[in-house]
py3Dmol code that shows the C-alpha trace and the ligand (Angstrom):
import py3Dmol

protein = """\
ATOM      1  CA  MET A   1      31.651  -8.777  -0.484  1.00  0.00           C
ATOM      2  CA  SER A   2      32.138  -9.144  -4.014  1.00  0.00           C
ATOM      3  CA  ASP A   3      29.216  -7.105  -5.108  1.00  0.00           C
ATOM      4  CA  SER A   4      30.583  -3.962  -3.370  1.00  0.00           C
ATOM      5  CA  THR A   5      30.892  -1.856  -6.762  1.00  0.00           C
ATOM      6  CA  ALA A   6      29.426   1.502  -5.936  1.00  0.00           C
ATOM      7  CA  PRO A   7      26.963   2.861  -8.486  1.00  0.00           C
ATOM      8  CA  GLU A   8      29.250   5.632  -9.103  1.00  0.00           C
ATOM      9  CA  THR A   9      31.707   3.307 -10.754  1.00  0.00           C
ATOM     10  CA  ALA A  10      29.123   1.981 -13.208  1.00  0.00           C
ATOM     11  CA  THR A  11      29.332   2.316 -16.887  1.00  0.00           C
ATOM     12  CA  PRO A  12      26.152   3.540 -18.116  1.00  0.00           C
ATOM     13  CA  THR A  13      25.860   3.153 -21.885  1.00  0.00           C
ATOM     14  CA  GLY A  14      22.325   3.640 -22.936  1.00  0.00           C
ATOM     15  CA  ALA A  15      22.870   0.815 -25.445  1.00  0.00           C
ATOM     16  CA  GLU A  16      21.290  -2.553 -25.476  1.00  0.00           C
ATOM     17  CA  ILE A  17      24.062  -5.176 -24.854  1.00  0.00           C
ATOM     18  CA  ARG A  18      22.224  -8.297 -25.443  1.00  0.00           C
ATOM     19  CA  SER A  19      18.928  -9.376 -26.604  1.00  0.00           C
ATOM     20  CA  VAL A  20      17.212 -12.668 -26.115  1.00  0.00           C
ATOM     21  CA  THR A  21      13.506 -12.345 -26.916  1.00  0.00           C
ATOM     22  CA  GLY A  22      10.895 -14.607 -25.993  1.00  0.00           C
ATOM     23  CA  SER A  23       8.680 -17.128 -27.910  1.00  0.00           C
ATOM     24  CA  GLY A  24       5.096 -16.470 -28.756  1.00  0.00           C
ATOM     25  CA  THR A  25       3.413 -18.510 -26.138  1.00  0.00           C
ATOM     26  CA  SER A  26       4.746 -19.920 -22.816  1.00  0.00           C
ATOM     27  CA  THR A  27       3.384 -21.954 -20.070  1.00  0.00           C
ATOM     28  CA  VAL A  28       2.547 -19.827 -16.963  1.00  0.00           C
ATOM     29  CA  THR A  29       2.904 -21.196 -13.643  1.00  0.00           C
ATOM     30  CA  GLY A  30       2.425 -18.157 -11.411  1.00  0.00           C
ATOM     31  CA  SER A  31       1.512 -18.913  -7.824  1.00  0.00           C
ATOM     32  CA  GLY A  32      -1.955 -19.057  -7.188  1.00  0.00           C
ATOM     33  CA  THR A  33      -3.017 -19.244 -10.995  1.00  0.00           C
ATOM     34  CA  GLY A  34      -2.336 -22.802 -11.728  1.00  0.00           C
ATOM     35  CA  SER A  35      -0.753 -23.681 -15.052  1.00  0.00           C
ATOM     36  CA  GLU A  36      -2.196 -22.307 -18.335  1.00  0.00           C
ATOM     37  CA  THR A  37      -1.071 -21.545 -21.804  1.00  0.00           C
ATOM     38  CA  ARG A  38      -1.256 -17.849 -22.842  1.00  0.00           C
ATOM     39  CA  PRO A  39       0.667 -15.378 -24.887  1.00  0.00           C
ATOM     40  CA  ALA A  40       4.008 -14.607 -23.438  1.00  0.00           C
ATOM     41  CA  ARG A  41       4.008 -11.215 -21.798  1.00  0.00           C
ATOM     42  CA  ARG A  42       6.994  -8.901 -21.461  1.00  0.00           C
ATOM     43  CA  ALA A  43       8.077  -7.013 -18.179  1.00  0.00           C
ATOM     44  CA  LEU A  44      10.679  -4.196 -17.722  1.00  0.00           C
ATOM     45  CA  VAL A  45      12.589  -4.589 -14.530  1.00  0.00           C
ATOM     46  CA  THR A  46      14.618  -1.735 -13.295  1.00  0.00           C
ATOM     47  CA  GLY A  47      17.548  -1.983 -10.939  1.00  0.00           C
ATOM     48  CA  ALA A  48      17.939  -5.764 -12.060  1.00  0.00           C
ATOM     49  CA  SER A  49      21.724  -5.968 -11.633  1.00  0.00           C
ATOM     50  CA  SER A  50      21.271  -6.649  -7.955  1.00  0.00           C
ATOM     51  CA  GLY A  51      19.073  -7.491  -5.011  1.00  0.00           C
ATOM     52  CA  ILE A  52      15.347  -7.239  -5.544  1.00  0.00           C
ATOM     53  CA  GLY A  53      15.438  -6.352  -9.102  1.00  0.00           C
ATOM     54  CA  ALA A  54      17.628  -9.413  -9.983  1.00  0.00           C
ATOM     55  CA  ALA A  55      15.351 -11.720  -7.856  1.00  0.00           C
ATOM     56  CA  THR A  56      12.204 -10.347  -9.600  1.00  0.00           C
ATOM     57  CA  ALA A  57      13.577 -10.734 -13.078  1.00  0.00           C
ATOM     58  CA  ARG A  58      14.648 -14.359 -12.099  1.00  0.00           C
ATOM     59  CA  ARG A  59      11.146 -15.071 -10.739  1.00  0.00           C
ATOM     60  CA  LEU A  60       9.428 -13.508 -13.773  1.00  0.00           C
ATOM     61  CA  ARG A  61      11.390 -15.510 -16.193  1.00  0.00           C
ATOM     62  CA  ALA A  62      10.537 -18.666 -14.141  1.00  0.00           C
ATOM     63  CA  ASP A  63       6.886 -17.668 -14.356  1.00  0.00           C
ATOM     64  CA  GLY A  64       7.027 -17.435 -18.105  1.00  0.00           C
ATOM     65  CA  TRP A  65       7.573 -13.846 -18.654  1.00  0.00           C
ATOM     66  CA  ASP A  66       9.870 -12.229 -21.234  1.00  0.00           C
ATOM     67  CA  VAL A  67      11.964  -9.887 -19.184  1.00  0.00           C
ATOM     68  CA  VAL A  68      14.142  -6.753 -20.002  1.00  0.00           C
ATOM     69  CA  ALA A  69      16.415  -6.417 -17.258  1.00  0.00           C
ATOM     70  CA  ALA A  70      17.660  -2.725 -16.813  1.00  0.00           C
ATOM     71  CA  ALA A  71      20.413  -1.040 -14.747  1.00  0.00           C
ATOM     72  CA  ARG A  72      23.719   0.704 -15.293  1.00  0.00           C
ATOM     73  CA  ARG A  73      26.238  -2.219 -14.740  1.00  0.00           C
ATOM     74  CA  ALA A  74      26.224  -4.161 -18.109  1.00  0.00           C
ATOM     75  CA  ASP A  75      28.632  -6.823 -16.775  1.00  0.00           C
ATOM     76  CA  ARG A  76      26.156  -7.812 -14.019  1.00  0.00           C
ATOM     77  CA  LEU A  77      23.293  -7.705 -16.457  1.00  0.00           C
ATOM     78  CA  ALA A  78      25.052  -9.999 -18.882  1.00  0.00           C
ATOM     79  CA  ALA A  79      25.550 -12.588 -16.246  1.00  0.00           C
ATOM     80  CA  LEU A  80      21.890 -12.358 -15.437  1.00  0.00           C
ATOM     81  CA  ALA A  81      21.030 -12.755 -19.143  1.00  0.00           C
ATOM     82  CA  ALA A  82      23.187 -15.853 -19.453  1.00  0.00           C
ATOM     83  CA  GLU A  83      21.613 -17.421 -16.270  1.00  0.00           C
ATOM     84  CA  THR A  84      17.877 -16.572 -17.038  1.00  0.00           C
ATOM     85  CA  GLY A  85      17.629 -15.935 -20.851  1.00  0.00           C
ATOM     86  CA  CYS A  86      16.406 -12.490 -20.160  1.00  0.00           C
ATOM     87  CA  GLU A  87      17.043  -9.494 -22.515  1.00  0.00           C
ATOM     88  CA  VAL A  88      19.136  -6.883 -20.842  1.00  0.00           C
ATOM     89  CA  TYR A  89      19.382  -3.115 -21.409  1.00  0.00           C
ATOM     90  CA  ALA A  90      22.206  -0.947 -19.712  1.00  0.00           C
ATOM     91  CA  VAL A  91      20.720   2.465 -18.932  1.00  0.00           C
ATOM     92  CA  ASP A  92      21.138   5.359 -16.518  1.00  0.00           C
ATOM     93  CA  LEU A  93      17.570   6.034 -15.437  1.00  0.00           C
ATOM     94  CA  THR A  94      18.600   9.600 -14.409  1.00  0.00           C
ATOM     95  CA  ASP A  95      19.288  10.459 -18.030  1.00  0.00           C
ATOM     96  CA  ASP A  96      16.022  11.671 -19.782  1.00  0.00           C
ATOM     97  CA  ASP A  97      17.446  10.827 -23.316  1.00  0.00           C
ATOM     98  CA  ALA A  98      18.582   7.313 -22.299  1.00  0.00           C
ATOM     99  CA  VAL A  99      15.161   6.636 -20.859  1.00  0.00           C
ATOM    100  CA  ALA A 100      13.480   7.672 -24.162  1.00  0.00           C
ATOM    101  CA  ALA A 101      15.821   5.492 -25.900  1.00  0.00           C
ATOM    102  CA  LEU A 102      14.897   2.662 -23.842  1.00  0.00           C
ATOM    103  CA  ALA A 103      11.121   3.279 -24.454  1.00  0.00           C
ATOM    104  CA  ASN A 104      11.742   3.521 -28.341  1.00  0.00           C
ATOM    105  CA  HIS A 105      13.745   0.159 -28.085  1.00  0.00           C
ATOM    106  CA  LEU A 106      10.793  -1.550 -26.270  1.00  0.00           C
ATOM    107  CA  ALA A 107       8.292  -0.177 -28.813  1.00  0.00           C
ATOM    108  CA  ALA A 108      10.385  -1.488 -31.769  1.00  0.00           C
ATOM    109  CA  THR A 109      10.828  -4.937 -30.168  1.00  0.00           C
ATOM    110  CA  GLY A 110       7.429  -6.251 -29.079  1.00  0.00           C
ATOM    111  CA  GLY A 111       5.966  -3.562 -26.596  1.00  0.00           C
ATOM    112  CA  LEU A 112       5.457  -4.006 -23.019  1.00  0.00           C
ATOM    113  CA  ASP A 113       2.839  -5.590 -20.619  1.00  0.00           C
ATOM    114  CA  ALA A 114       4.621  -4.417 -17.295  1.00  0.00           C
ATOM    115  CA  VAL A 115       7.093  -2.288 -15.637  1.00  0.00           C
ATOM    116  CA  VAL A 116       8.636  -3.033 -12.275  1.00  0.00           C
ATOM    117  CA  ASN A 117      10.031   0.344 -11.174  1.00  0.00           C
ATOM    118  CA  ASN A 118      12.591  -0.953  -8.589  1.00  0.00           C
ATOM    119  CA  ALA A 119      15.598   0.971  -9.191  1.00  0.00           C
ATOM    120  CA  GLY A 120      16.440   3.081  -6.135  1.00  0.00           C
ATOM    121  CA  GLY A 121      18.345   3.438  -3.042  1.00  0.00           C
ATOM    122  CA  ALA A 122      19.431   5.263   0.051  1.00  0.00           C
ATOM    123  CA  PHE A 123      22.509   7.437   0.438  1.00  0.00           C
ATOM    124  CA  GLY A 124      23.406   8.253   4.052  1.00  0.00           C
ATOM    125  CA  LEU A 125      21.554   8.111   7.471  1.00  0.00           C
ATOM    126  CA  ASP A 126      22.047  11.577   8.635  1.00  0.00           C
ATOM    127  CA  ARG A 127      20.069  13.986  10.697  1.00  0.00           C
ATOM    128  CA  VAL A 128      18.464  16.716   8.987  1.00  0.00           C
ATOM    129  CA  GLU A 129      20.669  19.410  10.299  1.00  0.00           C
ATOM    130  CA  ASP A 130      23.756  17.209   9.043  1.00  0.00           C
ATOM    131  CA  SER A 131      22.368  16.216   5.815  1.00  0.00           C
ATOM    132  CA  ASP A 132      24.300  16.289   2.384  1.00  0.00           C
ATOM    133  CA  VAL A 133      22.131  17.943  -0.053  1.00  0.00           C
ATOM    134  CA  ASP A 134      23.767  16.158  -2.977  1.00  0.00           C
ATOM    135  CA  SER A 135      22.742  12.886  -1.357  1.00  0.00           C
ATOM    136  CA  TRP A 136      19.166  14.058  -1.130  1.00  0.00           C
ATOM    137  CA  ARG A 137      19.292  15.187  -4.698  1.00  0.00           C
ATOM    138  CA  ARG A 138      20.477  11.920  -5.785  1.00  0.00           C
ATOM    139  CA  MET A 139      17.888   9.959  -3.728  1.00  0.00           C
ATOM    140  CA  TYR A 140      15.044  12.115  -5.477  1.00  0.00           C
ATOM    141  CA  GLU A 141      16.793  11.570  -8.857  1.00  0.00           C
ATOM    142  CA  ILE A 142      16.714   7.801  -8.877  1.00  0.00           C
ATOM    143  CA  ASN A 143      13.544   6.875  -6.506  1.00  0.00           C
ATOM    144  CA  VAL A 144      11.191   9.552  -7.550  1.00  0.00           C
ATOM    145  CA  LEU A 145      12.239  11.033 -10.920  1.00  0.00           C
ATOM    146  CA  GLY A 146      13.664   7.838 -12.121  1.00  0.00           C
ATOM    147  CA  THR A 147      10.129   6.176 -11.554  1.00  0.00           C
ATOM    148  CA  LEU A 148       8.419   9.082 -12.943  1.00  0.00           C
ATOM    149  CA  ARG A 149      10.579   9.259 -16.083  1.00  0.00           C
ATOM    150  CA  VAL A 150      10.179   5.477 -16.731  1.00  0.00           C
ATOM    151  CA  THR A 151       6.568   5.292 -16.212  1.00  0.00           C
ATOM    152  CA  LYS A 152       5.817   8.394 -18.392  1.00  0.00           C
ATOM    153  CA  ALA A 153       7.912   6.681 -21.170  1.00  0.00           C
ATOM    154  CA  VAL A 154       6.366   3.367 -21.178  1.00  0.00           C
ATOM    155  CA  LEU A 155       2.817   4.314 -20.133  1.00  0.00           C
ATOM    156  CA  PRO A 156       1.603   4.381 -24.027  1.00  0.00           C
ATOM    157  CA  LEU A 157       2.938   0.965 -24.476  1.00  0.00           C
ATOM    158  CA  LEU A 158       1.370  -0.542 -21.341  1.00  0.00           C
ATOM    159  CA  ARG A 159      -1.945   1.126 -22.417  1.00  0.00           C
ATOM    160  CA  LYS A 160      -1.756  -0.545 -25.869  1.00  0.00           C
ATOM    161  CA  ALA A 161      -0.893  -3.991 -24.349  1.00  0.00           C
ATOM    162  CA  GLY A 162      -3.797  -3.628 -21.762  1.00  0.00           C
ATOM    163  CA  ALA A 163      -6.213  -2.703 -24.517  1.00  0.00           C
ATOM    164  CA  THR A 164      -5.233  -5.860 -26.493  1.00  0.00           C
ATOM    165  CA  LYS A 165      -4.524  -8.445 -23.848  1.00  0.00           C
ATOM    166  CA  GLY A 166      -6.678  -7.201 -20.957  1.00  0.00           C
ATOM    167  CA  VAL A 167      -4.373  -5.818 -18.474  1.00  0.00           C
ATOM    168  CA  ALA A 168      -0.843  -4.252 -18.098  1.00  0.00           C
ATOM    169  CA  ASP A 169       0.865  -3.467 -14.797  1.00  0.00           C
ATOM    170  CA  VAL A 170       2.869  -0.515 -13.221  1.00  0.00           C
ATOM    171  CA  VAL A 171       4.526  -2.040 -10.136  1.00  0.00           C
ATOM    172  CA  ASN A 172       6.373   0.478  -7.938  1.00  0.00           C
ATOM    173  CA  VAL A 173       8.716  -0.823  -5.232  1.00  0.00           C
ATOM    174  CA  THR A 174       8.646   1.733  -2.465  1.00  0.00           C
ATOM    175  CA  SER A 175       9.375   0.871   1.051  1.00  0.00           C
ATOM    176  CA  THR A 176       7.970   1.091   4.569  1.00  0.00           C
ATOM    177  CA  ALA A 177      10.152   4.429   4.521  1.00  0.00           C
ATOM    178  CA  ALA A 178       7.121   5.603   2.539  1.00  0.00           C
ATOM    179  CA  GLN A 179       4.819   5.217   5.535  1.00  0.00           C
ATOM    180  CA  ASN A 180       6.634   6.723   8.434  1.00  0.00           C
ATOM    181  CA  ALA A 181       9.578   8.871   9.569  1.00  0.00           C
ATOM    182  CA  TYR A 182      12.670   7.640  11.383  1.00  0.00           C
ATOM    183  CA  GLU A 183      15.521   9.501  12.743  1.00  0.00           C
ATOM    184  CA  GLY A 184      18.359  10.049  10.162  1.00  0.00           C
ATOM    185  CA  GLY A 185      15.987   8.969   7.353  1.00  0.00           C
ATOM    186  CA  ALA A 186      14.360  12.145   6.054  1.00  0.00           C
ATOM    187  CA  GLY A 187      16.045  12.068   2.615  1.00  0.00           C
ATOM    188  CA  TYR A 188      15.109   8.593   1.968  1.00  0.00           C
ATOM    189  CA  THR A 189      11.665   8.613   3.584  1.00  0.00           C
ATOM    190  CA  GLY A 190      10.882  11.742   1.886  1.00  0.00           C
ATOM    191  CA  ALA A 191      11.685  10.221  -1.595  1.00  0.00           C
ATOM    192  CA  LYS A 192       9.919   7.064  -0.809  1.00  0.00           C
ATOM    193  CA  HIS A 193       6.810   9.078   0.268  1.00  0.00           C
ATOM    194  CA  ALA A 194       6.776  10.869  -2.835  1.00  0.00           C
ATOM    195  CA  GLU A 195       7.218   7.689  -4.815  1.00  0.00           C
ATOM    196  CA  HIS A 196       4.074   6.359  -3.000  1.00  0.00           C
ATOM    197  CA  MET A 197       2.206   9.533  -3.803  1.00  0.00           C
ATOM    198  CA  LEU A 198       3.251   9.109  -7.413  1.00  0.00           C
ATOM    199  CA  SER A 199       1.763   5.478  -7.221  1.00  0.00           C
ATOM    200  CA  GLN A 200      -1.578   6.585  -5.638  1.00  0.00           C
ATOM    201  CA  THR A 201      -2.100   9.557  -7.826  1.00  0.00           C
ATOM    202  CA  LEU A 202      -1.436   7.512 -11.118  1.00  0.00           C
ATOM    203  CA  ARG A 203      -3.919   4.899  -9.925  1.00  0.00           C
ATOM    204  CA  TRP A 204      -6.738   7.519  -9.454  1.00  0.00           C
ATOM    205  CA  GLU A 205      -5.746   9.118 -12.584  1.00  0.00           C
ATOM    206  CA  ILE A 206      -5.888   6.212 -14.845  1.00  0.00           C
ATOM    207  CA  ALA A 207      -8.740   4.403 -13.018  1.00  0.00           C
ATOM    208  CA  GLY A 208     -10.905   2.637 -15.717  1.00  0.00           C
ATOM    209  CA  GLU A 209      -7.963   1.957 -17.980  1.00  0.00           C
ATOM    210  CA  PRO A 210      -6.626  -1.548 -18.389  1.00  0.00           C
ATOM    211  CA  VAL A 211      -3.471  -0.677 -16.456  1.00  0.00           C
ATOM    212  CA  ARG A 212      -2.995  -1.595 -12.802  1.00  0.00           C
ATOM    213  CA  VAL A 213      -0.871   0.362 -10.478  1.00  0.00           C
ATOM    214  CA  ILE A 214       0.521  -1.832  -7.777  1.00  0.00           C
ATOM    215  CA  GLU A 215       2.867  -0.842  -4.919  1.00  0.00           C
ATOM    216  CA  VAL A 216       4.941  -2.994  -3.008  1.00  0.00           C
ATOM    217  CA  ALA A 217       6.503  -1.667   0.261  1.00  0.00           C
ATOM    218  CA  PRO A 218       9.312  -3.696   1.731  1.00  0.00           C
ATOM    219  CA  GLY A 219      10.563  -3.329   5.200  1.00  0.00           C
ATOM    220  CA  ALA A 220      14.223  -4.540   5.916  1.00  0.00           C
ATOM    221  CA  VAL A 221      15.461  -6.752   3.058  1.00  0.00           C
ATOM    222  CA  ALA A 222      18.976  -8.219   3.300  1.00  0.00           C
ATOM    223  CA  THR A 223      20.251  -7.595  -0.092  1.00  0.00           C
ATOM    224  CA  GLU A 224      23.963  -7.564  -0.635  1.00  0.00           C
ATOM    225  CA  GLU A 225      24.245  -3.872  -1.654  1.00  0.00           C
ATOM    226  CA  PHE A 226      21.435  -1.659  -0.333  1.00  0.00           C
ATOM    227  CA  SER A 227      22.999  -0.837   3.008  1.00  0.00           C
ATOM    228  CA  LEU A 228      26.453  -1.019   1.764  1.00  0.00           C
ATOM    229  CA  VAL A 229      25.504   1.667  -0.894  1.00  0.00           C
ATOM    230  CA  ARG A 230      23.587   3.807   1.894  1.00  0.00           C
ATOM    231  CA  PHE A 231      26.782   3.624   4.058  1.00  0.00           C
ATOM    232  CA  GLY A 232      29.264   4.484   1.300  1.00  0.00           C
ATOM    233  CA  GLY A 233      30.997   0.959   1.259  1.00  0.00           C
ATOM    234  CA  ASP A 234      31.249   0.592   5.063  1.00  0.00           C
ATOM    235  CA  ALA A 235      30.523  -3.290   5.191  1.00  0.00           C
ATOM    236  CA  GLU A 236      30.763  -3.464   9.052  1.00  0.00           C
ATOM    237  CA  ARG A 237      28.018  -0.858   9.511  1.00  0.00           C
ATOM    238  CA  ALA A 238      25.880  -2.499   6.620  1.00  0.00           C
ATOM    239  CA  ALA A 239      26.020  -5.917   8.166  1.00  0.00           C
ATOM    240  CA  ALA A 240      24.964  -4.471  11.487  1.00  0.00           C
ATOM    241  CA  VAL A 241      21.593  -3.534  10.018  1.00  0.00           C
ATOM    242  CA  TYR A 242      20.661  -7.198   9.622  1.00  0.00           C
ATOM    243  CA  GLU A 243      22.161  -8.635  12.834  1.00  0.00           C
ATOM    244  CA  GLY A 244      20.189 -10.346  15.637  1.00  0.00           C
ATOM    245  CA  TYR A 245      16.918 -11.390  13.560  1.00  0.00           C
ATOM    246  CA  THR A 246      15.971 -12.635  10.388  1.00  0.00           C
ATOM    247  CA  PRO A 247      15.544 -10.141   7.723  1.00  0.00           C
ATOM    248  CA  LEU A 248      13.535 -10.473   4.419  1.00  0.00           C
ATOM    249  CA  VAL A 249      15.484 -11.728   1.445  1.00  0.00           C
ATOM    250  CA  ALA A 250      15.250 -10.395  -2.095  1.00  0.00           C
ATOM    251  CA  ASP A 251      13.104 -13.585  -3.195  1.00  0.00           C
ATOM    252  CA  ASP A 252      10.447 -12.681  -0.483  1.00  0.00           C
ATOM    253  CA  ILE A 253       9.868  -9.357  -2.425  1.00  0.00           C
ATOM    254  CA  ALA A 254      10.172 -10.941  -5.955  1.00  0.00           C
ATOM    255  CA  ASP A 255       7.465 -13.444  -4.686  1.00  0.00           C
ATOM    256  CA  THR A 256       5.241 -10.693  -3.575  1.00  0.00           C
ATOM    257  CA  ILE A 257       5.628  -8.662  -6.991  1.00  0.00           C
ATOM    258  CA  ALA A 258       5.096 -11.784  -8.938  1.00  0.00           C
ATOM    259  CA  TRP A 259       1.960 -12.748  -6.938  1.00  0.00           C
ATOM    260  CA  ALA A 260       0.509  -9.340  -7.420  1.00  0.00           C
ATOM    261  CA  MET A 261       1.130  -9.335 -11.107  1.00  0.00           C
ATOM    262  CA  SER A 262      -0.557 -12.826 -11.452  1.00  0.00           C
ATOM    263  CA  ARG A 263      -3.873 -11.793 -10.167  1.00  0.00           C
ATOM    264  CA  PRO A 264      -6.857 -12.132 -12.433  1.00  0.00           C
ATOM    265  CA  ASP A 265      -7.174  -9.020 -14.763  1.00  0.00           C
ATOM    266  CA  HIS A 266     -10.001  -7.309 -12.774  1.00  0.00           C
ATOM    267  CA  VAL A 267      -7.909  -7.385  -9.365  1.00  0.00           C
ATOM    268  CA  ASN A 268      -5.679  -4.486  -8.498  1.00  0.00           C
ATOM    269  CA  ILE A 269      -3.363  -5.046  -5.486  1.00  0.00           C
ATOM    270  CA  ASP A 270      -3.102  -1.413  -4.451  1.00  0.00           C
ATOM    271  CA  LEU A 271      -0.324  -1.695  -1.806  1.00  0.00           C
ATOM    272  CA  VAL A 272       1.451  -4.570  -0.013  1.00  0.00           C
ATOM    273  CA  THR A 273       3.433  -3.969   2.902  1.00  0.00           C
ATOM    274  CA  VAL A 274       6.004  -6.713   3.724  1.00  0.00           C
ATOM    275  CA  ARG A 275       8.095  -6.841   6.784  1.00  0.00           C
ATOM    276  CA  PRO A 276      10.265  -9.342   8.546  1.00  0.00           C
ATOM    277  CA  ARG A 277       8.303 -10.834  11.633  1.00  0.00           C
ATOM    278  CA  ALA A 278      10.868  -9.205  13.977  1.00  0.00           C
ATOM    279  CA  GLN A 279      10.088  -5.666  12.602  1.00  0.00           C
ATOM    280  CA  ALA A 280       7.053  -4.010  13.869  1.00  0.00           C
ATOM    281  CA  HIS A 281       7.906  -0.591  12.571  1.00  0.00           C
ATOM    282  CA  ASN A 282      10.909   1.039  10.820  1.00  0.00           C
ATOM    283  CA  SER A 283      12.597   1.891  14.168  1.00  0.00           C
ATOM    284  CA  LYS A 284      11.314  -1.307  16.159  1.00  0.00           C
ATOM    285  CA  ILE A 285      13.252  -4.344  15.248  1.00  0.00           C
ATOM    286  CA  VAL A 286      13.397  -7.135  18.048  1.00  0.00           C
ATOM    287  CA  ARG A 287      16.997  -8.471  18.018  1.00  0.00           C
ATOM    288  CA  THR A 288      18.508 -10.951  20.068  1.00  0.00           C
ATOM    289  CA  GLY A 289      22.144 -11.752  20.840  1.00  0.00           C
ATOM    290  CA  VAL A 290      23.332  -8.286  19.860  1.00  0.00           C
TER     291      VAL A 290
END
"""
ligand_1 = """\
48
NAP
N 16.981 -3.638 0.704
C 15.873 -3.034 1.485
O 15.949 -3.177 2.822
C 14.943 -2.182 1.062
C 13.706 -1.993 1.681
C 12.762 -1.318 1.345
C 12.679 -0.922 -0.178
N 13.892 -1.053 -0.964
C 13.828 -0.601 -2.142
O 13.946 -1.732 -3.078
C 14.585 -1.398 -4.289
C 15.730 -2.213 -4.505
O 16.483 -2.312 -3.496
P 17.709 -3.552 -3.253
O 17.747 -3.716 -1.882
O 17.553 -4.416 -4.274
O 18.976 -2.320 -3.686
P 20.349 -2.717 -4.483
O 20.721 -4.136 -4.522
O 21.255 -1.521 -4.020
O 19.655 -2.494 -6.017
C 19.553 -1.123 -6.557
C 19.418 -1.328 -7.905
O 19.182 0.051 -8.478
C 20.104 0.160 -9.614
N 20.235 1.758 -9.907
C 20.607 2.486 -8.983
N 20.776 3.806 -9.662
C 20.401 3.671 -10.889
C 20.570 4.420 -12.043
N 20.802 5.698 -11.857
N 20.005 3.881 -13.174
C 19.642 2.580 -13.243
N 19.740 1.737 -12.382
C 20.037 2.242 -11.180
C 21.160 -0.500 -9.284
O 21.916 -0.952 -10.516
P 23.231 -0.217 -11.085
O 23.921 0.203 -9.825
O 23.807 -1.380 -11.768
O 22.665 0.887 -11.867
C 20.599 -1.883 -8.677
O 20.402 -2.700 -9.627
C 15.022 0.112 -4.120
O 14.051 0.987 -4.716
C 14.918 0.325 -2.658
O 14.810 1.642 -2.243
C 14.877 -1.845 -0.431
"""
view = py3Dmol.view(width=600, height=400)
view.addModel(protein, "pdb")
view.setStyle({"model": 0}, {"cartoon": {"style": "trace"}})
view.addModel(ligand_1, "xyz")
view.setStyle({"model": 1}, {"stick": {}})
view.zoomTo()
view.show()
């Protein structure tokens, strides 16, 4: 696989590498809304250098959004910018100062109408007794604290946009791992449960404000890197995760995110769980021929 660069090899710079800002108005053709002209809106998509985040950046651009695509790998973001016309921002979301700088950049360049907290991942599939403490720490750092850090930093911008335009969105990409346990998964399921609780608690805390909190919980999605990262670059083990059934693809989740964000201002899609048809539960996948 050509996309096997492990996150550890990334080159976080904390600096904007390319800026393509959108126009004042655009034609919005989001599914279910029909076509209408309204002021362009701007979304920050984290983890946009691959998988679900990249698909979401593409989809939101196609729907008329201005998009700021964020991740550590500047080269991959640059390719996405060339393809979609999005703005990109290279950042390590485990770095407090870098996230603060990102929020300052957004404030100085037009504000923000939505954040898609998608950056995350699993590291390992080990029984509790065999778990690597550092892998757990890394999972909490990006899935939980990364989402917390970004959400805190951009909430003032979202409040401002919601107050003037009607609504703004926090979209958190959790997982079906946020809903149940599975053997070997405690580090990841624990982190995703915490991200789910962050989402639910924030929704309760800011109820009545013009900011929606939306959670999208995918089951198995065959992205090029998720399982490869989880299994430390073991391509054979990663490929086996998706054998014998038709998994979701990144576009399925991008479609769900874009749909939830395109609902009328008074509607909040609290939580959408999306699984492959063959997956009834985290640990029940009906496979054929394997
Ligand atoms: N694939 C699945 O089956 C599945 C199922 C349920 C939920 N999810 C969740 O969906 C989200 C996306 O998954 P995916 O399958 O698209 O995974 P992926 O292809 O591995 O993408 C993960 C993204 O997160 C970014 N990232 C990781 N650490 C970062 C950091 N410290 N700072 C900034 N960005 C960071 C990565 O970019 P850089 O390496 O360039 O920084 C990458 O763009 C994750 O939250 C994952 O837990 C995935």
